[in-house]
C-alpha positions as CSV (number, residue, x, y, z in Angstrom):
1,M,15.5,10.8,-4.5
2,T,16.0,14.0,-2.6
3,T,15.1,14.5,1.1
4,Q,12.3,16.8,0.2
5,S,10.6,14.3,-2.1
6,T,11.0,11.6,0.5
7,Q,9.3,13.7,3.1
8,S,6.3,14.5,0.9
9,E,6.1,11.0,-0.5
10,V,2.6,9.4,-0.2
11,L,2.3,5.7,0.3
12,R,-0.7,3.7,-0.8
13,L,-2.4,1.4,1.7
14,K,-0.3,-1.7,1.0
15,Q,2.9,0.3,0.7
16,A,2.1,2.0,4.1
17,A,1.4,-1.3,5.8
18,H,4.6,-2.8,4.4
19,H,6.6,0.3,5.5
20,C,5.3,0.1,9.0
21,G,5.5,-3.7,9.3
22,F,1.7,-4.0,9.8
23,S,-1.0,-5.8,7.9
24,T,-3.5,-3.7,6.0
25,T,-6.1,-4.7,8.6
26,T,-3.9,-3.5,11.5
27,L,-3.3,-0.2,9.6
28,W,-7.1,0.3,9.3
29,R,-7.6,-0.7,13.0
30,L,-5.0,1.8,14.2
31,E,-6.5,4.6,12.2
32,Q,-9.9,3.8,13.8
33,T,-8.7,3.4,17.4
34,D,-5.4,5.3,18.0
35,S,-5.9,9.1,18.0
36,L,-2.2,9.6,17.4
37,F,-2.1,7.5,14.2
38,P,-1.9,9.7,11.1
39,R,-5.0,10.1,9.1
40,K,-5.2,8.9,5.5
41,I,-5.3,11.3,2.6
42,K,-8.2,10.6,0.2
43,F,-7.5,11.3,-3.4
44,S,-10.8,9.9,-4.7
45,S,-13.6,7.6,-3.5
46,R,-11.3,4.5,-4.1
47,V,-7.8,5.9,-3.7
48,C,-6.1,7.0,-0.4
49,G,-2.7,7.1,1.1
50,F,-0.5,8.1,4.0
51,R,2.4,10.5,4.1
52,R,5.6,8.6,4.7
53,I,6.9,11.3,7.1
54,D,3.7,11.1,9.2
55,L,4.1,7.3,9.5
56,D,7.8,7.7,10.4
57,N,7.0,10.2,13.1
58,Y,4.3,7.9,14.5
59,L,6.6,4.9,14.6
60,A,9.4,7.0,16.3
61,Q,6.9,8.3,18.9
62,K,5.7,4.8,19.7
63,A,9.3,3.5,20.0
64,Q,10.1,6.3,22.5
65,V,7.0,5.4,24.6
66,E,8.0,1.7,24.7
67,I,11.5,2.3,25.9
């Protein structure tokens, strides 16, 4: 896997939750309440995902704030 394909990789809801270490409920709650949390990408009425790079940037930003 190249760097470019990793950056543009889209994770489905369960994959995104696992990647971040959150439950799917927490992922949904963060999207609703945290203005800095990345917005999901809707592909259809039943399919959505999050860009991996957006999630990584969010987690890095949160880690810096907590230090």
